[in-house]
C-alpha positions as MATLAB code, in Angstrom:
seq = 'XXXXXXXXXXXXXXXXXXXXXXXXXXXXXXXXXXXXXXXXXXXXXXXXXXXXXXXXXXXXXXXXXXXXXXXXXXXXXXXXXXXXXXXXXXXXXXXXXXXXXXXXXXXXXXXXXXXXXXXXXXXXXXXXXXXXXXXXXXXXXXXXXXXXXXXXXXXXXXXXXXXXXXXXXXXXXXXXXXXXXXXXXXXXXXXXXXXXXXXXXXXXXXXXXXXXXXXXXXXXXXXXXXXXXXXXXXXXXXXXXXXXXXXXXXXXXXXXXXXXXXXXXXXXXXXXXXXXXXXXX';
ca = [
      11.219  -13.198  -83.618;
      13.484  -12.273  -81.159;
      13.017  -14.462  -78.108;
      13.099  -18.355  -78.775;
      11.358  -20.545  -76.844;
      11.673  -24.432  -77.593;
       9.654  -25.588  -74.239;
       7.195  -23.849  -71.952;
       6.174  -25.865  -68.652;
       2.644  -25.315  -66.543;
       2.691  -25.421  -63.488;
      -1.466  -24.810  -61.496;
      -1.973  -21.543  -59.853;
      -3.798  -23.493  -56.844;
      -0.343  -25.331  -55.859;
       2.610  -22.664  -55.019;
       4.368  -25.467  -53.439;
       5.151  -26.603  -56.829;
       6.438  -22.875  -58.495;
       9.713  -23.196  -57.177;
      10.371  -26.744  -58.371;
       9.080  -26.123  -61.965;
      11.383  -22.532  -62.083;
      14.153  -24.957  -61.458;
      13.065  -27.964  -63.942;
      14.900  -26.441  -66.984;
      12.307  -25.151  -69.413;
      12.865  -22.032  -71.386;
       9.725  -20.495  -69.654;
       7.458  -21.575  -67.000;
       3.608  -20.939  -66.887;
       1.530  -20.380  -63.711;
      -2.036  -21.149  -64.604;
      -4.750  -19.219  -63.347;
      -7.605  -20.511  -66.116;
      -8.052  -24.529  -66.708;
      -5.853  -25.772  -63.683;
      -7.377  -23.911  -61.425;
     -11.284  -24.500  -59.936;
     -14.073  -21.444  -59.701;
     -13.749  -21.375  -55.722;
      -9.948  -20.860  -55.848;
      -9.264  -18.329  -58.071;
      -8.499  -15.657  -55.946;
      -5.940  -17.273  -53.627;
      -4.273  -18.740  -56.495;
      -3.967  -15.186  -57.966;
      -2.623  -13.918  -54.296;
       0.120  -16.656  -54.571;
       1.203  -15.646  -57.842;
       1.306  -12.352  -57.238;
       3.309  -13.293  -54.055;
       5.825  -15.141  -56.585;
       6.291  -12.557  -58.804;
       7.743  -10.417  -56.076;
      10.525  -12.636  -55.975;
      10.475  -13.966  -60.007;
       9.284  -12.106  -62.526;
      10.671  -14.298  -65.369;
       7.873  -16.139  -65.822;
       4.797  -16.401  -67.500;
       1.162  -16.193  -66.335;
      -1.762  -17.743  -67.849;
      -4.864  -15.785  -67.000;
      -8.586  -16.497  -67.836;
      -9.742  -15.068  -70.542;
     -10.031  -11.479  -71.347;
     -13.759   -9.992  -70.713;
     -15.020  -12.440  -68.307;
     -14.680  -11.079  -64.633;
     -11.642  -13.333  -63.367;
      -9.608  -12.162  -66.313;
     -10.384   -8.913  -65.816;
      -9.596   -9.385  -62.251;
      -6.480  -11.385  -63.380;
      -5.104   -8.314  -65.541;
      -5.528   -5.509  -63.198;
      -3.864   -7.903  -60.233;
      -0.798   -7.649  -62.741;
      -1.187   -4.202  -64.037;
       1.985   -1.812  -63.876;
       4.912   -2.792  -61.704;
       3.441   -6.185  -60.494;
       3.258   -7.702  -64.167;
       5.331  -11.040  -64.834;
       7.871  -11.256  -67.868;
       4.667  -12.484  -69.906;
       1.333  -13.564  -69.799;
      -0.718  -15.786  -71.692;
      -3.897  -15.040  -73.038;
      -6.491  -17.705  -72.919;
      -9.172  -18.123  -75.330;
      -7.633  -15.341  -76.952;
     -10.111  -14.417  -80.086;
      -9.113  -11.176  -81.386;
      -6.638   -8.558  -81.985;
      -9.109   -6.239  -79.606;
      -8.572   -8.780  -76.681;
      -4.546   -8.463  -76.943;
      -4.913   -4.808  -77.024;
      -6.686   -4.564  -74.397;
      -4.798   -6.616  -72.428;
      -1.574   -4.360  -73.064;
      -3.496   -1.162  -72.630;
      -4.861   -2.518  -68.884;
      -1.155   -3.802  -68.228;
       0.521   -0.800  -69.052;
       4.248   -2.297  -69.244;
       6.047   -1.901  -72.192;
       8.566   -4.862  -71.523;
       5.560   -7.078  -70.511;
       4.996   -9.957  -73.434;
       1.680  -11.233  -74.583;
       1.371  -14.859  -75.544;
      -2.504  -15.571  -76.976;
      -3.379  -18.656  -76.767;
      -5.831  -19.962  -80.018;
      -7.846  -22.741  -79.105;
     -11.252  -21.397  -80.484;
     -12.922  -21.379  -83.918;
     -13.028  -17.503  -83.805;
      -9.390  -17.139  -82.881;
      -8.062  -19.399  -86.032;
     -10.027  -17.314  -88.204;
      -8.341  -14.239  -86.563;
      -4.948  -15.906  -86.213;
      -2.832  -13.275  -88.571;
      -4.252  -10.391  -86.815;
      -3.628  -11.807  -83.357;
      -0.312  -12.440  -84.117;
       0.328   -9.160  -85.271;
      -1.598   -6.738  -82.912;
       1.127   -5.753  -81.428;
       5.382   -5.714  -81.140;
       4.638   -7.198  -77.289;
       3.404  -10.276  -79.142;
       6.421  -12.915  -80.037;
       4.628  -16.011  -79.781;
       1.488  -17.639  -79.587;
       0.057  -20.831  -78.516;
      -1.861  -23.733  -80.040;
      -4.536  -24.844  -77.549;
      -5.705  -28.267  -78.921;
      -8.018  -29.413  -76.157;
     -10.295  -26.999  -76.252;
     -10.111  -26.725  -80.151;
     -11.035  -30.374  -80.250;
     -13.656  -30.111  -78.742;
     -15.327  -27.349  -80.856;
     -14.895  -28.898  -83.934;
     -16.261  -32.822  -82.244;
     -12.839  -34.014  -83.715;
     -10.329  -36.458  -81.348;
      -7.762  -34.821  -79.477;
      -4.914  -36.296  -81.920;
      -2.215  -34.872  -83.859;
      -3.995  -35.565  -87.590;
      -7.609  -34.887  -86.401;
      -6.046  -31.507  -85.553;
      -3.446  -30.960  -88.359;
      -5.525  -28.745  -90.483;
      -5.804  -26.389  -87.654;
      -2.030  -26.501  -86.836;
      -1.246  -25.831  -90.297;
      -3.515  -22.418  -90.402;
      -1.382  -21.463  -87.401;
       1.495  -22.154  -88.873;
       0.774  -19.896  -91.735;
      -0.661  -17.208  -89.108;
       2.620  -16.905  -87.054;
       5.320  -17.577  -90.111;
       3.175  -14.227  -91.733;
       3.506  -12.369  -88.373;
       6.986  -13.204  -87.941;
       6.175  -14.473  -84.410;
       6.858  -18.289  -82.769;
       4.526  -20.785  -82.289;
       3.867  -23.414  -79.501;
       2.386  -26.712  -79.525;
      -0.160  -27.669  -76.714;
       0.978  -30.371  -74.056;
       1.517  -33.927  -75.087;
      -1.004  -35.301  -72.174;
       0.732  -38.714  -71.718;
       3.600  -37.722  -69.316;
       4.728  -41.652  -69.054;
       5.117  -41.742  -72.672;
       8.553  -40.435  -73.884;
       8.319  -42.222  -77.601;
       5.018  -40.609  -78.040;
       5.584  -36.859  -77.030;
       9.347  -37.459  -79.458;
       6.888  -38.742  -82.009;
       4.630  -35.286  -81.738;
       7.538  -33.064  -81.124;
       9.233  -33.551  -83.892;
       5.942  -33.837  -86.114;
       4.885  -30.310  -85.063;
       8.752  -29.007  -85.420;
       8.990  -30.614  -89.204;
       5.307  -28.768  -89.391;
       6.977  -25.256  -88.621;
       6.383  -25.120  -84.789;
       8.842  -23.691  -82.821;
       8.374  -24.558  -79.535;
       5.892  -27.171  -77.505;
       4.003  -26.923  -74.159;
       4.897  -29.239  -71.142;
       2.725  -30.611  -68.033;
       5.040  -32.123  -66.264;
       9.565  -31.499  -65.559;
       9.945  -35.062  -67.234;
       9.192  -33.854  -70.716;
      11.543  -31.000  -71.033;
      14.752  -32.946  -71.864;
      12.873  -34.730  -75.196;
      11.331  -31.591  -76.179;
      14.684  -29.707  -75.960;
      16.323  -32.438  -77.812;
      13.697  -32.877  -80.250;
      14.195  -29.030  -81.475;
      17.855  -28.813  -81.189;
      19.453  -29.417  -84.968;
      21.675  -32.069  -85.014;
      25.771  -31.484  -85.023;
      25.496  -32.292  -89.066;
      23.124  -29.434  -89.347;
      24.770  -27.155  -87.360;
      28.453  -27.124  -89.105;
      26.403  -26.879  -92.143;
      24.843  -23.820  -90.851;
      28.230  -22.362  -89.837;
      29.417  -23.305  -93.659;
      27.196  -21.460  -94.519;
      27.681  -18.290  -92.900;
      31.149  -17.878  -93.203;
      30.704  -18.299  -96.991;
      28.439  -15.265  -97.521;
      28.263  -11.650  -96.635;
      24.554  -11.577  -95.736;
      20.699  -12.219  -97.063;
      21.595  -10.970 -100.308;
      24.436  -12.892 -101.027;
      23.090  -14.016 -104.361;
      23.857  -17.782 -104.939;
      26.918  -19.759 -104.034;
      27.850  -23.113 -103.400;
      28.738  -24.655 -100.296;
      29.620  -28.124  -99.720;
      28.762  -28.944 -103.209;
      25.493  -27.369 -102.711;
      24.175  -24.521 -104.009;
      22.676  -21.615 -101.243;
      20.353  -19.093 -101.721;
      18.545  -16.740  -99.716;
      15.735  -19.020  -98.122;
      18.806  -21.347  -97.205;
      20.474  -18.650  -95.494;
      17.659  -17.450  -93.570;
      17.228  -21.340  -92.411;
      20.887  -21.395  -91.594;
      20.583  -18.030  -89.532;
      17.372  -19.729  -87.700;
      19.608  -23.016  -86.874;
      22.469  -20.690  -85.218;
      20.110  -18.524  -83.287;
      18.397  -21.564  -81.929;
      21.898  -22.998  -80.954;
      22.827  -20.008  -79.439;
      19.963  -19.548  -77.701;
      19.928  -22.709  -76.092;
      23.659  -22.341  -74.877;
      22.204  -19.558  -72.647;
      19.390  -21.536  -70.734;
      20.074  -23.561  -67.658;
      19.738  -27.195  -68.597;
      17.530  -29.870  -66.921;
      19.074  -32.485  -64.657;
      18.993  -35.393  -67.590;
      20.520  -32.956  -69.684;
      23.445  -32.256  -67.307;
];
C-alpha cells in the first residue's frame, strides 16, 4: 500500500463552482462525482465540466458511472489517454474484469483506480477486484447501496459483516480501504465515533461529503503522540522485519509489531506532506 488516504472528499460533478473550494479543503483526495450526484439529463454537461477541471488539475479523483453502462463507457472514453485524472473511482464495481476493462480504455500507467464495492456480487469478488492490477491501491465500501441490497438499515452495526469481509479482502491484497461517508454533517461526535470504529476494524480512511468533516477524519486516523514515540523507539531498536524478538520499553517486539510501527510512521510522514485544513492550522 504505497499511497495513504485518510480522507476522500466528494463534490458533485454538476456543481463546477464547488470544485475549487473542494480542492482547497485539505482532504487527502478530492473525488468529483459523475454518478449518483448527477441527474441523467446533466451527465454530459457534468462530464464536460470535469474535463475542463482536469485541464488545470489532474491530482484528483473522478467517480465514473458503472463500467458497461452507456454513461460509464462515455466517461471512460472521455478520460482516456492524456485527459485522465490521477485516480478514477469505479462505481458499482463487481469484478476484476471491470477494473481491467477500465485500465485498457484509460491506457495510462500512472492512473490509479478505486473500485467502489457496493453490491452483493462486488463483495463476493472483493479480493479479486482488489488484486486485479497494480493500479488498484485502494478499494472503497459503498454502504448506502449495500444496505439497499441487503435490505438492512444503513448503519454501522447492520453493515459490520460486510465491512469485515472488505477488511479481509483489502488486507489480503495489501491495498487501502476507504469507508462510506457519514451522512449527518451536523453530528461531529457521530462522525468521530463511526470513524474510530472503522479504524479499529482495519479501514485506512473514510470518505466525506462536506469539507467540515475533514478535520475530524484526519484527527481520528492519526496515531497519538505516545503511539508515534513507541513506533520510533521500536524502529530504532530493530534492523528490519526479520530482527527476531527484541525488548522495547519492557515489551516484547516481533515482526507483527514492527509492521504495525512501520504503518504508524508511514501515516505520520504521509500526513506531514499534505496541506492542512483551516481548522487544523
